[in-house]
C-alpha positions in Angstrom: -12.3 -44.5 33.9 -12.2 -40.9 32.8 -15.6 -39.4 31.9 -16.6 -37.9 28.6 -15.6 -34.4 29.8 -12.4 -35.4 31.0 -11.6 -37.0 27.8 -12.7 -33.9 25.7 -10.2 -31.8 28.0 -7.6 -34.3 27.4 -8.0 -34.3 23.8 -7.8 -30.5 23.7 -4.9 -30.3 25.8 -3.1 -32.8 23.6 -3.7 -30.8 20.5 -2.3 -27.7 22.3 0.8 -29.5 23.6 1.7 -30.9 20.2 1.4 -27.6 18.5 3.8 -26.2 21.2 6.0 -29.2 20.8 6.3 -29.3 17.0 8.5 -26.1 16.3 10.6 -27.0 19.5 11.1 -30.7 18.3 12.3 -29.4 14.9 14.5 -26.6 16.1 16.2 -28.7 18.8 17.0 -31.3 16.1 18.4 -28.9 13.7 20.5 -27.2 16.3 21.8 -30.6 17.4 23.2 -31.2 13.9 20.7 -33.9 13.4 17.8 -34.3 10.7 14.7 -32.4 11.6 12.6 -35.6 11.6 14.5 -37.2 14.4 13.3 -34.5 16.9 9.6 -35.3 15.8 10.6 -39.0 16.3 11.7 -38.3 19.9 8.5 -36.1 20.6 6.4 -39.2 19.5 8.5 -41.6 21.7 8.0 -39.2 24.5 4.2 -39.3 24.1 3.6 -42.8 22.8 5.9 -44.7 25.0 7.0 -42.5 28.1 3.2 -41.2 28.4 2.0 -44.5 29.4 4.1 -44.7 32.6 2.5 -43.5 35.9 5.6 -41.6 37.2 4.1 -38.2 36.5 0.6 -37.7 35.3 0.9 -34.6 33.4 4.4 -34.1 32.6 5.3 -34.1 28.9 8.6 -35.4 27.3 10.5 -34.7 24.2 13.8 -33.3 22.9 14.8 -30.4 24.9 16.9 -27.2 24.4 18.8 -28.2 27.6 20.4 -31.2 25.9 21.1 -29.4 22.6 24.7 -28.4 23.5 25.6 -32.0 24.6 24.0 -33.7 21.7 25.5 -31.3 19.3 29.2 -31.9 20.8 28.5 -35.7 20.6 27.4 -35.7 16.9 30.5 -33.5 16.1 32.9 -35.8 17.9 31.4 -39.3 17.4 29.2 -39.0 14.4 25.4 -39.2 14.0 25.4 -43.0 13.6 26.9 -43.2 17.1 24.3 -41.0 18.8 21.7 -43.9 19.1 24.3 -45.9 21.0 25.0 -43.0 23.4 21.3 -42.3 23.9 20.6 -46.1 24.3 23.3 -46.4 26.9 22.0 -43.3 28.7 18.5 -44.8 28.8 19.7 -48.0 30.2 21.5 -46.0 33.0 18.5 -44.0 33.8 16.3 -47.2 33.8 19.0 -48.6 36.3 18.8 -45.4 38.5 15.1 -45.8 38.7 15.1 -49.4 39.6 17.7 -48.8 42.4 15.2 -46.0 43.6 17.8 -43.1 43.4 15.2 -40.6 42.0 14.7 -39.0 45.2 18.7 -38.2 45.6 18.3 -35.8 42.6 16.4 -33.5 44.9 19.7 -33.2 46.8 21.3 -31.4 44.0 22.3 -27.7 44.7 19.5 -25.4 43.3 22.4 -22.9 42.3 24.1 -25.7 40.4 21.0 -26.2 38.5 20.3 -22.6 37.8 24.0 -22.4 36.6 23.5 -25.4 34.2 20.6 -23.9 32.8 22.2 -20.6 32.5 25.4 -22.2 30.8 23.3 -24.0 28.4 21.4 -20.9 27.5 24.5 -18.9 27.0 26.0 -21.5 24.7 22.7 -22.0 22.9 22.5 -18.2 22.2 26.0 -18.0 20.9 25.6 -20.9 18.5 21.9 -19.7 17.3 23.3 -16.1 16.5 25.2 -17.6 13.9 22.2 -19.6 12.6 20.1 -16.6 12.5 22.7 -14.8 10.3 23.1 -17.7 8.0 26.7 -18.0 9.0 28.6 -21.3 9.7 29.6 -21.3 13.5 32.9 -22.0 14.9 33.2 -25.3 16.9 34.1 -24.0 20.4 31.9 -21.7 22.4 34.9 -19.4 23.2 35.6 -19.1 19.5 31.9 -18.3 18.8 32.1 -15.5 21.4 35.3 -14.4 19.7 33.7 -14.3 16.3 30.5 -12.3 17.3 32.3 -8.9 16.5 32.7 -9.8 12.7 29.1 -11.7 12.4 27.3 -8.4 11.2 29.5 -8.2 8.1 29.0 -11.7 7.2 25.2 -11.9 8.0 22.2 -12.8 5.6 20.2 -9.8 6.6 17.1 -11.4 5.1 17.5 -14.2 7.5 18.1 -11.9 10.2 14.8 -10.1 9.5 13.0 -13.5 9.6 14.6 -14.6 12.9 14.0 -11.3 14.7 10.5 -11.0 13.3 10.1 -14.7 14.8 11.2 -13.5 18.2 9.2 -10.5 18.1 6.1 -12.3 17.4 6.6 -14.6 20.3 7.2 -11.8 22.5 4.1 -9.9 21.4 2.0 -13.0 21.3 2.1 -13.3 25.1 0.2 -9.9 25.3 -2.8 -11.1 23.0 -6.1 -12.1 24.5 -6.1 -15.5 26.2 -8.6 -16.8 23.5 -5.8 -16.2 20.8 -3.0 -17.4 23.2 -4.5 -20.9 23.0 -2.5 -21.2 19.8 1.2 -21.4 20.7 3.2 -18.4 20.0 6.1 -20.4 18.6 3.9 -22.0 16.1 2.4 -18.6 15.1 5.8 -17.1 14.8 7.3 -19.9 12.7 4.3 -19.9 10.6 4.5 -16.3 9.8 8.1 -16.3 9.2 7.4 -19.3 6.7 4.7 -17.4 4.9 6.9 -14.2 4.7 9.8 -16.2 3.1 7.3 -17.9 0.6 5.5 -14.7 -0.3 8.7 -12.7 -0.6 10.7 -15.5 -2.2 13.5 -14.8 0.2 16.7 -16.9 -0.7 17.3 -18.1 2.8 18.4 -21.6 4.0 15.3 -23.9 4.8 15.1 -27.1 7.0 16.2 -30.2 4.8 13.9 -33.1 4.8 14.6 -36.8 3.9 11.6 -38.4 5.2 11.0 -39.9 8.7 11.8 -43.4 7.8 15.1 -42.3 5.8 16.0 -40.2 8.8 16.1 -43.0 11.3 19.4 -44.6 11.7 19.3 -47.5 14.4 22.7 -48.4 15.6 24.6 -51.4 14.4 26.9 -53.8 16.2 30.0 -52.1 15.0 28.6 -48.5 16.5 28.8 -49.8 19.9 32.5 -49.8 20.0 32.3 -46.1 20.8 31.4 -47.0 24.4 34.9 -48.1 24.8 36.0 -44.4 24.8 36.3 -42.5 28.1 34.8 -39.4 26.4 31.9 -41.4 25.3 31.5 -42.9 28.5 31.4 -39.5 30.1 28.9 -38.2 27.5 26.6 -41.1 28.5 26.8 -40.1 32.2 26.2 -36.5 31.3 23.2 -37.3 29.1 21.6 -39.6 31.9 22.4 -37.3 34.7 21.4 -33.9 33.2 18.3 -35.4 31.5 17.2 -36.9 34.8 17.7 -33.8 36.8 15.9 -31.6 34.3 13.1 -34.1 34.3 12.7 -34.4 38.0 13.1 -30.6 38.6 10.4 -30.0 36.0 8.3 -32.6 37.6 8.4 -30.7 41.1 7.5 -27.5 39.3 4.5 -29.2 37.4 3.4 -30.7 40.7 2.7 -27.3 42.1 0.6 -26.2 39.1 -2.1 -28.9 39.6 -4.0 -30.9 42.5 -3.8 -34.4 40.9 -1.4 -37.2 41.9 2.3 -36.2 42.8 5.1 -37.4 40.8 6.8 -40.9 41.9 10.4 -40.0 41.0 11.6 -43.4 40.7 9.0 -44.5 38.3 9.5 -41.3 36.4 13.2 -42.2 36.0 12.1 -45.6 34.8 9.8 -44.0 32.2 12.5 -41.7 31.0 15.0 -44.7 30.7 12.6 -46.7 28.7 11.8 -43.8 26.6 15.6 -43.0 25.9 16.5 -46.7 25.2 13.7 -46.6 22.6 15.0 -43.3 21.1 18.3 -44.9 21.1 17.3 -48.0 19.3 15.7 -45.7 16.6 18.8 -43.7 16.3 16.8 -40.4 17.4 17.7 -37.6 19.8 17.6 -38.0 23.8 14.6 -36.8 25.5 13.8 -35.2 29.0 10.6 -33.9 30.5 10.2 -30.3 29.2 8.6 -27.6 31.5 7.3 -25.6 28.3 5.3 -28.4 27.1 4.4 -29.8 30.7 3.2 -26.2 31.6 1.1 -26.0 28.6 -0.5 -29.2 29.0 -1.6 -28.3 32.5 -2.8 -24.9 31.5 -4.8 -26.4 28.4 -6.9 -28.3 31.1 -5.4 -31.7 31.0 -6.7 -34.2 33.4 -4.9 -37.5 32.9 -1.9 -38.9 31.3 -4.2 -39.6 28.0 -3.3 -36.0 27.0 0.5 -36.5 26.6 0.0 -39.8 24.9 -2.3 -38.4 22.5 0.2 -35.4 21.7 2.6 -38.2 20.5 -0.3 -39.4 18.3 -0.6 -36.0 16.7 3.2 -35.5 16.1 3.2 -39.0 14.5 0.2 -37.8 12.2 2.2 -34.8 11.1 5.3 -36.6 10.5 3.6 -39.2 8.4 1.1 -37.0 6.6 2.9 -33.7 6.1 6.7 -34.3 6.3 7.3 -32.0 3.0 5.8 -28.9 5.0 9.0 -28.8 7.1 10.9 -28.0 3.8 9.3 -24.7 3.7 10.3 -23.6 7.2 13.4 -21.0 7.2 16.3 -22.1 9.5 16.3 -18.6 10.8 13.0 -18.9 12.2 14.0 -22.1 14.1 17.0 -20.1 15.3 14.7 -17.3 16.6 12.7 -20.0 18.5 15.8 -21.4 20.1 17.2 -17.7 20.9 13.9 -17.0 22.7 14.3 -20.5 24.5 18.0 -19.9 25.3 17.1 -16.3 26.8 14.4 -17.9 29.1 17.1 -20.1 30.5 19.3 -17.4 31.8 18.0 -16.9 35.5 18.5 -13.3 36.0 15.9 -13.0 38.9 17.5 -16.0 40.6 21.0 -14.4 40.2 19.6 -11.0 41.7 17.8 -12.8 44.4 20.7 -15.1 45.6 23.1 -12.3 45.6 21.0 -10.4 47.9 20.3 -13.3 50.3 23.0 -15.9 49.7 25.8 -14.6 48.0 27.8 -17.9 48.0 24.9 -19.6 46.2 25.0 -16.9 43.6 28.6 -17.5 43.0 28.2 -21.2 42.5 25.6 -20.4 39.9 27.9 -17.9 38.0 31.1 -20.2 38.2 28.9 -23.2 36.9 27.7 -21.3 34.0 31.0 -19.8 33.3 32.7 -23.2 33.4 30.2 -24.8 30.9 30.9 -21.8 28.4 34.6 -22.0 28.9 35.0 -26.1 28.9 31.7 -28.2 28.1 28.6 -29.0 29.7 29.7 -32.2 31.5 33.0 -30.7 33.0 31.1 -27.4 33.8 28.5 -29.2 35.8 31.2 -31.2 37.8 33.0 -28.1 38.6 29.9 -26.6 39.8 28.9 -29.5 41.9 32.4 -29.6 43.3 32.3 -25.9 44.3 28.8 -26.5 46.0 30.2 -29.4 48.0 33.2 -27.5 49.0 31.0 -24.3 49.9 28.7 -26.9 52.1 31.7 -28.3 53.7 33.1 -24.9 54.6 29.9 -23.5 55.9 29.2 -26.7 58.0 32.7 -27.0 59.6 32.4 -24.4 62.3 34.7 -24.7 65.2 35.4 -22.4 68.2 37.2 -22.4 71.3 35.9 -21.6 74.8 38.4 -20.5 77.4 37.6 -20.8 81.2 39.9 -20.3 84.2 39.1 -22.7 87.2 41.3 -22.7 90.2 44.3 -21.4 88.3 43.8 -24.0 85.5 42.9 -22.9 82.0 40.2 -25.2 80.6 39.9 -25.0 76.8 36.7 -26.6 75.3 36.7 -27.1 71.6 33.2 -27.1 70.1 31.7 -27.6 66.6 32.9 -29.7 63.6 36.7 -29.8 63.4 37.8 -30.6 59.8 40.8 -29.9 57.8 39.0 -26.9 56.4 39.3 -25.0 59.8 42.5 -26.4 61.0 44.4 -23.1 60.5 42.0 -21.3 62.7 42.0 -24.0 65.3 45.8 -24.2 65.4 46.2 -20.4 65.6 43.7 -20.3 68.7 45.5 -23.1 70.3 49.0 -21.7 69.8 47.7 -18.4 71.2 47.2 -19.9 74.6 49.4 -18.8 77.5 52.6 -20.9 77.9 53.7 -22.2 81.1 50.1 -22.6 82.6 48.2 -25.7 83.3 45.8 -26.5 80.3 43.0 -28.8 80.2 41.8 -29.6 76.7 38.3 -30.7 76.5 37.3 -32.3 73.0 33.8 -33.5 74.1 32.0 -30.7 72.3 33.1 -31.7 69.0 30.4 -33.3 66.8 33.1 -34.3 64.3 36.9 -34.7 64.4 38.5 -35.7 61.1 41.9 -37.3 60.9 43.8 -34.2 60.0 42.5 -32.4 63.2 43.1 -35.3 65.4 46.8 -35.6 64.1 47.4 -31.9 64.6 46.0 -31.8 68.1 48.2 -34.7 69.1 51.2 -32.9 67.8 50.1 -29.8 69.6 49.6 -31.9 72.8 53.2 -33.3 72.5 54.6 -29.9 72.1 53.0 -28.8 75.3 53.9 -31.9 77.4 55.3 -31.1 80.8 59.0 -30.2 80.8 60.9 -30.4 84.2 59.8 -27.6 86.4 56.8 -26.4 84.5 53.2 -27.6 83.8 51.9 -28.7 80.6 48.7 -30.2 79.1 46.1 -31.9 81.4 44.1 -34.1 79.1 40.4 -34.6 79.8 39.4 -37.9 81.5 
């Protein structure tokens, strides 16, 4: 049992994490096209439900900016009532992956693809929130948003822009404040300052709409499950499950490096996320994932056990029950500023620069993944990135070369490496360049891998070099 000192540290850490989570929960919900209260509900479930599991002791879950783009697309296409079904199905899928012990396999995902996914999400998030910052309705597709940016200034509400820009400025400057002040999260300070300014100056800017937590909940009905018959909806479920799982487990790896406590059990953590998302789906709330911002705040605030993340859910529930109307005073532009800051932090500028210097192919995978997400959507963009990463790995591992040795007037040709279809043109060019009319011994014993395409091509080359009357041909190895 934890001692009194440990409990006090966990209580303080839970308060800090709740203050960090509150503006993010509301901002992610609004950016996802859902009621603000649903973001808080997901944060509560992330604490009070997922927090009990032993997968990761200090990692904190809730609605994340990384899922905003996918959730917004799902709400626009299938409607808010169907969101609960999609989140529930994704949770069940995560639960199944955890039971089947597939958590460790997420560690095999290319880091370049993950960075590219985060960069793509950041770019899409920034494009959308620039319109929210100016109080202008955004076009539906990211490319249309990019195309409309040049005329955004003429339509923007500059009072809202000032509030949003001020929010970003406070968040950036707050990091330079003394450590004692930085115990209060910068996002909360920035949103509170923007809210106070809007009230004192009576600025006519759009604010958060509040209906009450119970009224915002929309548990799915039996008829809503028909959406799962759609191929597009099935793809959304798979994308939600895989992206939330990948973000959770990569966050867990980062959090494990920040403390000396028990390491994360990846399969248990997948089960925990699956249960949490299943509960969120039954409540009609947003999907959850582990969030590195909240998790790092939890560790830095001195959390010692999982009690801190459980209590953080309790604080969020207390706020939602006691002060729901306080949200109505929050300007949407302030939340847009918080998410613009979050989107900017998702852009891995240092990672791209480092990869370009050391592993240029990985940098290309990252950039292609991010671009594909912007041009298509999150799911297809990640699939394109994974496909490119696999193709790159296959190309790099399929090295093959030919060693030529003359022995007693006979040419011995030894093929070494991995002979796959990717290297077939190089292999055939080298074999065709061998001198004709001389005995050739083809030795394939040095091949670690020989696929069907190469085997067929080698057999065809051998038939062409078979002995003809009066001349030598191929001498096959024994």
